[in-house]
Jmol script that loads the backbone (N, CA, C; Angstrom):
load data "model"
ATOM      1  N   MET A   1      55.774 -23.360   7.187  1.00  0.00           N
ATOM      2  CA  MET A   1      57.191 -23.678   7.125  1.00  0.00           C
ATOM      3  C   MET A   1      58.003 -22.386   7.224  1.00  0.00           C
ATOM      4  N   THR A   2      58.998 -22.393   8.058  1.00  0.00           N
ATOM      5  CA  THR A   2      59.859 -21.229   8.244  1.00  0.00           C
ATOM      6  C   THR A   2      61.081 -21.335   7.337  1.00  0.00           C
ATOM      7  N   PHE A   3      61.398 -20.255   6.663  1.00  0.00           N
ATOM      8  CA  PHE A   3      62.609 -20.200   5.861  1.00  0.00           C
ATOM      9  C   PHE A   3      63.684 -19.528   6.696  1.00  0.00           C
ATOM     10  N   TRP A   4      64.840 -20.117   6.739  1.00  0.00           N
ATOM     11  CA  TRP A   4      65.932 -19.630   7.572  1.00  0.00           C
ATOM     12  C   TRP A   4      66.902 -18.812   6.741  1.00  0.00           C
ATOM     13  N   LYS A   5      67.474 -17.808   7.359  1.00  0.00           N
ATOM     14  CA  LYS A   5      68.545 -17.019   6.744  1.00  0.00           C
ATOM     15  C   LYS A   5      69.871 -17.627   7.178  1.00  0.00           C
ATOM     16  N   LYS A   6      70.837 -17.628   6.289  1.00  0.00           N
ATOM     17  CA  LYS A   6      72.152 -18.185   6.605  1.00  0.00           C
ATOM     18  C   LYS A   6      73.142 -17.043   6.808  1.00  0.00           C
ATOM     19  N   ILE A   7      74.029 -17.232   7.758  1.00  0.00           N
ATOM     20  CA  ILE A   7      75.094 -16.262   7.993  1.00  0.00           C
ATOM     21  C   ILE A   7      76.410 -17.023   8.132  1.00  0.00           C
ATOM     22  N   THR A   8      77.451 -16.496   7.515  1.00  0.00           N
ATOM     23  CA  THR A   8      78.795 -17.046   7.652  1.00  0.00           C
ATOM     24  C   THR A   8      79.702 -15.909   8.089  1.00  0.00           C
ATOM     25  N   LEU A   9      80.339 -16.093   9.226  1.00  0.00           N
ATOM     26  CA  LEU A   9      81.254 -15.086   9.769  1.00  0.00           C
ATOM     27  C   LEU A   9      82.642 -15.682   9.891  1.00  0.00           C
ATOM     28  N   THR A  10      83.631 -14.956   9.430  1.00  0.00           N
ATOM     29  CA  THR A  10      85.019 -15.380   9.598  1.00  0.00           C
ATOM     30  C   THR A  10      85.764 -14.272  10.307  1.00  0.00           C
ATOM     31  N   ARG A  11      86.472 -14.635  11.330  1.00  0.00           N
ATOM     32  CA  ARG A  11      87.252 -13.667  12.113  1.00  0.00           C
ATOM     33  C   ARG A  11      88.685 -14.168  12.186  1.00  0.00           C
ATOM     34  N   GLN A  12      89.651 -13.322  11.854  1.00  0.00           N
ATOM     35  CA  GLN A  12      91.061 -13.692  11.884  1.00  0.00           C
ATOM     36  C   GLN A  12      91.820 -12.763  12.812  1.00  0.00           C
ATOM     37  N   THR A  13      92.932 -13.274  13.327  1.00  0.00           N
ATOM     38  CA  THR A  13      93.809 -12.459  14.154  1.00  0.00           C
ATOM     39  C   THR A  13      95.110 -12.218  13.413  1.00  0.00           C
ATOM     40  N   ASN A  14      95.942 -11.376  13.984  1.00  0.00           N
ATOM     41  CA  ASN A  14      97.264 -11.123  13.416  1.00  0.00           C
ATOM     42  C   ASN A  14      98.194 -12.315  13.584  1.00  0.00           C
ATOM     43  N   PHE A  15      97.790 -13.266  14.400  1.00  0.00           N
ATOM     44  CA  PHE A  15      98.626 -14.429  14.688  1.00  0.00           C
ATOM     45  C   PHE A  15      98.224 -15.632  13.849  1.00  0.00           C
ATOM     46  N   HIS A  16      97.525 -15.409  12.753  1.00  0.00           N
ATOM     47  CA  HIS A  16      97.136 -16.443  11.795  1.00  0.00           C
ATOM     48  C   HIS A  16      96.155 -17.460  12.354  1.00  0.00           C
ATOM     49  N   SER A  17      95.403 -17.090  13.353  1.00  0.00           N
ATOM     50  CA  SER A  17      94.325 -17.933  13.867  1.00  0.00           C
ATOM     51  C   SER A  17      93.020 -17.409  13.285  1.00  0.00           C
ATOM     52  N   SER A  18      92.086 -18.309  13.073  1.00  0.00           N
ATOM     53  CA  SER A  18      90.792 -17.860  12.566  1.00  0.00           C
ATOM     54  C   SER A  18      89.678 -18.766  13.063  1.00  0.00           C
ATOM     55  N   VAL A  19      88.492 -18.220  13.033  1.00  0.00           N
ATOM     56  CA  VAL A  19      87.287 -18.976  13.354  1.00  0.00           C
ATOM     57  C   VAL A  19      86.240 -18.611  12.305  1.00  0.00           C
ATOM     58  N   THR A  20      85.550 -19.629  11.801  1.00  0.00           N
ATOM     59  CA  THR A  20      84.454 -19.421  10.864  1.00  0.00           C
ATOM     60  C   THR A  20      83.207 -20.032  11.475  1.00  0.00           C
ATOM     61  N   ILE A  21      82.157 -19.239  11.531  1.00  0.00           N
ATOM     62  CA  ILE A  21      80.893 -19.666  12.117  1.00  0.00           C
ATOM     63  C   ILE A  21      79.831 -19.640  11.025  1.00  0.00           C
ATOM     64  N   ASP A  22      79.210 -20.788  10.790  1.00  0.00           N
ATOM     65  CA  ASP A  22      78.064 -20.885   9.890  1.00  0.00           C
ATOM     66  C   ASP A  22      76.842 -21.132  10.759  1.00  0.00           C
ATOM     67  N   ALA A  23      75.825 -20.308  10.593  1.00  0.00           N
ATOM     68  CA  ALA A  23      74.617 -20.438  11.405  1.00  0.00           C
ATOM     69  C   ALA A  23      73.400 -20.076  10.563  1.00  0.00           C
ATOM     70  N   VAL A  24      72.241 -20.463  11.063  1.00  0.00           N
ATOM     71  CA  VAL A  24      70.974 -20.079  10.443  1.00  0.00           C
ATOM     72  C   VAL A  24      70.085 -19.473  11.519  1.00  0.00           C
ATOM     73  N   TYR A  25      69.164 -18.608  11.089  1.00  0.00           N
ATOM     74  CA  TYR A  25      68.281 -17.941  12.040  1.00  0.00           C
ATOM     75  C   TYR A  25      67.002 -17.522  11.324  1.00  0.00           C
ATOM     76  N   PRO A  26      65.926 -17.298  12.085  1.00  0.00           N
ATOM     77  CA  PRO A  26      64.672 -16.840  11.478  1.00  0.00           C
ATOM     78  C   PRO A  26      64.852 -15.445  10.862  1.00  0.00           C
ATOM     79  N   PRO A  27      64.307 -15.214   9.681  1.00  0.00           N
ATOM     80  CA  PRO A  27      64.534 -13.942   8.983  1.00  0.00           C
ATOM     81  C   PRO A  27      64.022 -12.707   9.714  1.00  0.00           C
ATOM     82  N   GLU A  28      63.056 -12.867  10.603  1.00  0.00           N
ATOM     83  CA  GLU A  28      62.533 -11.686  11.300  1.00  0.00           C
ATOM     84  C   GLU A  28      63.557 -11.056  12.244  1.00  0.00           C
ATOM     85  N   PHE A  29      64.639 -11.775  12.539  1.00  0.00           N
ATOM     86  CA  PHE A  29      65.667 -11.247  13.438  1.00  0.00           C
ATOM     87  C   PHE A  29      66.916 -10.761  12.696  1.00  0.00           C
ATOM     88  N   GLU A  30      66.845 -10.688  11.379  1.00  0.00           N
ATOM     89  CA  GLU A  30      68.020 -10.346  10.580  1.00  0.00           C
ATOM     90  C   GLU A  30      68.642  -9.009  10.991  1.00  0.00           C
ATOM     91  N   HIS A  31      67.835  -7.981  11.149  1.00  0.00           N
ATOM     92  CA  HIS A  31      68.364  -6.658  11.495  1.00  0.00           C
ATOM     93  C   HIS A  31      69.029  -6.678  12.874  1.00  0.00           C
ATOM     94  N   ASN A  32      68.385  -7.310  13.841  1.00  0.00           N
ATOM     95  CA  ASN A  32      68.934  -7.362  15.200  1.00  0.00           C
ATOM     96  C   ASN A  32      70.280  -8.086  15.225  1.00  0.00           C
ATOM     97  N   ILE A  33      70.334  -9.240  14.578  1.00  0.00           N
ATOM     98  CA  ILE A  33      71.561 -10.035  14.560  1.00  0.00           C
ATOM     99  C   ILE A  33      72.673  -9.275  13.849  1.00  0.00           C
ATOM    100  N   ALA A  34      72.366  -8.691  12.699  1.00  0.00           N
ATOM    101  CA  ALA A  34      73.377  -7.951  11.940  1.00  0.00           C
ATOM    102  C   ALA A  34      73.944  -6.793  12.758  1.00  0.00           C
ATOM    103  N   ALA A  35      73.091  -6.054  13.441  1.00  0.00           N
ATOM    104  CA  ALA A  35      73.550  -4.909  14.238  1.00  0.00           C
ATOM    105  C   ALA A  35      74.434  -5.353  15.400  1.00  0.00           C
ATOM    106  N   GLU A  36      74.030  -6.402  16.100  1.00  0.00           N
ATOM    107  CA  GLU A  36      74.816  -6.860  17.248  1.00  0.00           C
ATOM    108  C   GLU A  36      76.155  -7.456  16.819  1.00  0.00           C
ATOM    109  N   ILE A  37      76.163  -8.206  15.732  1.00  0.00           N
ATOM    110  CA  ILE A  37      77.414  -8.809  15.268  1.00  0.00           C
ATOM    111  C   ILE A  37      78.356  -7.746  14.725  1.00  0.00           C
ATOM    112  N   GLN A  38      77.826  -6.750  14.044  1.00  0.00           N
ATOM    113  CA  GLN A  38      78.670  -5.655  13.556  1.00  0.00           C
ATOM    114  C   GLN A  38      79.357  -4.961  14.732  1.00  0.00           C
ATOM    115  N   HIS A  39      78.622  -4.758  15.802  1.00  0.00           N
ATOM    116  CA  HIS A  39      79.197  -4.151  17.001  1.00  0.00           C
ATOM    117  C   HIS A  39      80.318  -5.033  17.564  1.00  0.00           C
ATOM    118  N   LEU A  40      80.089  -6.339  17.638  1.00  0.00           N
ATOM    119  CA  LEU A  40      81.119  -7.251  18.159  1.00  0.00           C
ATOM    120  C   LEU A  40      82.372  -7.238  17.296  1.00  0.00           C
ATOM    121  N   GLN A  41      82.198  -7.200  15.985  1.00  0.00           N
ATOM    122  CA  GLN A  41      83.355  -7.199  15.094  1.00  0.00           C
ATOM    123  C   GLN A  41      84.212  -5.955  15.292  1.00  0.00           C
ATOM    124  N   ALA A  42      83.602  -4.881  15.711  1.00  0.00           N
ATOM    125  CA  ALA A  42      84.344  -3.639  15.922  1.00  0.00           C
ATOM    126  C   ALA A  42      85.124  -3.637  17.234  1.00  0.00           C
ATOM    127  N   ILE A  43      84.651  -4.375  18.233  1.00  0.00           N
ATOM    128  CA  ILE A  43      85.284  -4.262  19.551  1.00  0.00           C
ATOM    129  C   ILE A  43      86.104  -5.470  19.984  1.00  0.00           C
ATOM    130  N   TYR A  44      85.874  -6.638  19.395  1.00  0.00           N
ATOM    131  CA  TYR A  44      86.571  -7.837  19.862  1.00  0.00           C
ATOM    132  C   TYR A  44      87.790  -8.155  19.017  1.00  0.00           C
ATOM    133  N   HIS A  45      88.873  -8.461  19.703  1.00  0.00           N
ATOM    134  CA  HIS A  45      90.088  -8.903  19.027  1.00  0.00           C
ATOM    135  C   HIS A  45      90.427 -10.334  19.423  1.00  0.00           C
ATOM    136  N   CYS A  46      89.877 -10.799  20.506  1.00  0.00           N
ATOM    137  CA  CYS A  46      90.104 -12.154  21.001  1.00  0.00           C
ATOM    138  C   CYS A  46      89.107 -13.100  20.327  1.00  0.00           C
ATOM    139  N   LEU A  47      89.618 -14.133  19.650  1.00  0.00           N
ATOM    140  CA  LEU A  47      88.730 -15.064  18.956  1.00  0.00           C
ATOM    141  C   LEU A  47      87.781 -15.789  19.897  1.00  0.00           C
ATOM    142  N   TYR A  48      88.272 -16.179  21.057  1.00  0.00           N
ATOM    143  CA  TYR A  48      87.432 -16.925  21.994  1.00  0.00           C
ATOM    144  C   TYR A  48      86.227 -16.088  22.422  1.00  0.00           C
ATOM    145  N   SER A  49      86.458 -14.847  22.796  1.00  0.00           N
ATOM    146  CA  SER A  49      85.364 -13.970  23.231  1.00  0.00           C
ATOM    147  C   SER A  49      84.403 -13.682  22.087  1.00  0.00           C
ATOM    148  N   PHE A  50      84.949 -13.433  20.910  1.00  0.00           N
ATOM    149  CA  PHE A  50      84.114 -13.173  19.740  1.00  0.00           C
ATOM    150  C   PHE A  50      83.219 -14.377  19.451  1.00  0.00           C
ATOM    151  N   LYS A  51      83.812 -15.560  19.413  1.00  0.00           N
ATOM    152  CA  LYS A  51      83.064 -16.788  19.130  1.00  0.00           C
ATOM    153  C   LYS A  51      81.959 -17.004  20.162  1.00  0.00           C
ATOM    154  N   LYS A  52      82.305 -16.870  21.424  1.00  0.00           N
ATOM    155  CA  LYS A  52      81.343 -17.096  22.509  1.00  0.00           C
ATOM    156  C   LYS A  52      80.163 -16.130  22.403  1.00  0.00           C
ATOM    157  N   ASP A  53      80.435 -14.869  22.164  1.00  0.00           N
ATOM    158  CA  ASP A  53      79.363 -13.877  22.115  1.00  0.00           C
ATOM    159  C   ASP A  53      78.530 -13.966  20.836  1.00  0.00           C
ATOM    160  N   VAL A  54      79.161 -14.295  19.705  1.00  0.00           N
ATOM    161  CA  VAL A  54      78.392 -14.473  18.471  1.00  0.00           C
ATOM    162  C   VAL A  54      77.431 -15.643  18.620  1.00  0.00           C
ATOM    163  N   LEU A  55      77.912 -16.744  19.171  1.00  0.00           N
ATOM    164  CA  LEU A  55      77.040 -17.906  19.367  1.00  0.00           C
ATOM    165  C   LEU A  55      75.896 -17.577  20.320  1.00  0.00           C
ATOM    166  N   SER A  56      76.182 -16.799  21.333  1.00  0.00           N
ATOM    167  CA  SER A  56      75.147 -16.385  22.277  1.00  0.00           C
ATOM    168  C   SER A  56      74.078 -15.538  21.582  1.00  0.00           C
ATOM    169  N   ILE A  57      74.502 -14.618  20.723  1.00  0.00           N
ATOM    170  CA  ILE A  57      73.559 -13.771  19.984  1.00  0.00           C
ATOM    171  C   ILE A  57      72.698 -14.619  19.051  1.00  0.00           C
ATOM    172  N   ILE A  58      73.334 -15.495  18.288  1.00  0.00           N
ATOM    173  CA  ILE A  58      72.593 -16.351  17.356  1.00  0.00           C
ATOM    174  C   ILE A  58      71.540 -17.163  18.105  1.00  0.00           C
ATOM    175  N   CYS A  59      71.943 -17.775  19.211  1.00  0.00           N
ATOM    176  CA  CYS A  59      71.012 -18.610  19.982  1.00  0.00           C
ATOM    177  C   CYS A  59      69.899 -17.790  20.630  1.00  0.00           C
ATOM    178  N   SER A  60      70.203 -16.581  21.068  1.00  0.00           N
ATOM    179  CA  SER A  60      69.175 -15.765  21.725  1.00  0.00           C
ATOM    180  C   SER A  60      68.070 -15.338  20.758  1.00  0.00           C
ATOM    181  N   TYR A  61      68.357 -15.356  19.462  1.00  0.00           N
ATOM    182  CA  TYR A  61      67.346 -15.041  18.453  1.00  0.00           C
ATOM    183  C   TYR A  61      66.841 -16.307  17.756  1.00  0.00           C
ATOM    184  N   ASP A  62      66.848 -17.415  18.471  1.00  0.00           N
ATOM    185  CA  ASP A  62      66.334 -18.703  17.975  1.00  0.00           C
ATOM    186  C   ASP A  62      67.105 -19.254  16.784  1.00  0.00           C
ATOM    187  N   GLY A  63      68.357 -18.844  16.628  1.00  0.00           N
ATOM    188  CA  GLY A  63      69.187 -19.361  15.551  1.00  0.00           C
ATOM    189  C   GLY A  63      69.827 -20.685  15.933  1.00  0.00           C
ATOM    190  N   ARG A  64      70.481 -21.310  14.955  1.00  0.00           N
ATOM    191  CA  ARG A  64      71.139 -22.594  15.170  1.00  0.00           C
ATOM    192  C   ARG A  64      72.526 -22.580  14.546  1.00  0.00           C
ATOM    193  N   LEU A  65      73.468 -23.145  15.260  1.00  0.00           N
ATOM    194  CA  LEU A  65      74.818 -23.309  14.732  1.00  0.00           C
ATOM    195  C   LEU A  65      74.802 -24.442  13.720  1.00  0.00           C
ATOM    196  N   VAL A  66      75.377 -24.208  12.548  1.00  0.00           N
ATOM    197  CA  VAL A  66      75.474 -25.239  11.522  1.00  0.00           C
ATOM    198  C   VAL A  66      76.870 -25.842  11.544  1.00  0.00           C
ATOM    199  N   LYS A  67      77.887 -24.970  11.610  1.00  0.00           N
ATOM    200  CA  LYS A  67      79.269 -25.446  11.565  1.00  0.00           C
ATOM    201  C   LYS A  67      80.174 -24.412  12.217  1.00  0.00           C
ATOM    202  N   LEU A  68      81.167 -24.908  12.934  1.00  0.00           N
ATOM    203  CA  LEU A  68      82.172 -24.048  13.562  1.00  0.00           C
ATOM    204  C   LEU A  68      83.534 -24.596  13.182  1.00  0.00           C
ATOM    205  N   THR A  69      84.351 -23.769  12.548  1.00  0.00           N
ATOM    206  CA  THR A  69      85.674 -24.197  12.112  1.00  0.00           C
ATOM    207  C   THR A  69      86.714 -23.265  12.713  1.00  0.00           C
ATOM    208  N   GLU A  70      87.678 -23.847  13.407  1.00  0.00           N
ATOM    209  CA  GLU A  70      88.782 -23.071  13.961  1.00  0.00           C
ATOM    210  C   GLU A  70      90.066 -23.557  13.316  1.00  0.00           C
ATOM    211  N   SER A  71      90.956 -22.627  13.000  1.00  0.00           N
ATOM    212  CA  SER A  71      92.229 -23.025  12.403  1.00  0.00           C
ATOM    213  C   SER A  71      93.339 -22.121  12.899  1.00  0.00           C
ATOM    214  N   GLN A  72      94.524 -22.667  12.845  1.00  0.00           N
ATOM    215  CA  GLN A  72      95.709 -21.914  13.239  1.00  0.00           C
ATOM    216  C   GLN A  72      96.827 -22.280  12.284  1.00  0.00           C
ATOM    217  N   SER A  73      97.302 -21.297  11.522  1.00  0.00           N
ATOM    218  CA  SER A  73      98.406 -21.513  10.594  1.00  0.00           C
ATOM    219  C   SER A  73      99.716 -21.381  11.332  1.00  0.00           C
ATOM    220  N   LYS A  74     100.696 -22.084  10.857  1.00  0.00           N
ATOM    221  CA  LYS A  74     102.017 -22.020  11.505  1.00  0.00           C
ATOM    222  C   LYS A  74     102.990 -21.255  10.668  1.00  0.00           C
TER     223      LYS A  74
END
end "model"
wireframe off; spacefill off
backbone 0.3
color backbone group
């Protein structure tokens, strides 16, 4: 039986929009995922691009999306 690691990422913009990604992944990829996501958080300001690339990273390491929440405050 494989035990999965959980990750929750929240990204907000200056325009009160946010995206929260809950995902799980095999623990052997924890270092790789953490390093790649840290890099994305430093360079992306667009929520759409950030979301798309984070999901791509999670999936490329055999991870699974659990929940995706997008919100926009007025």
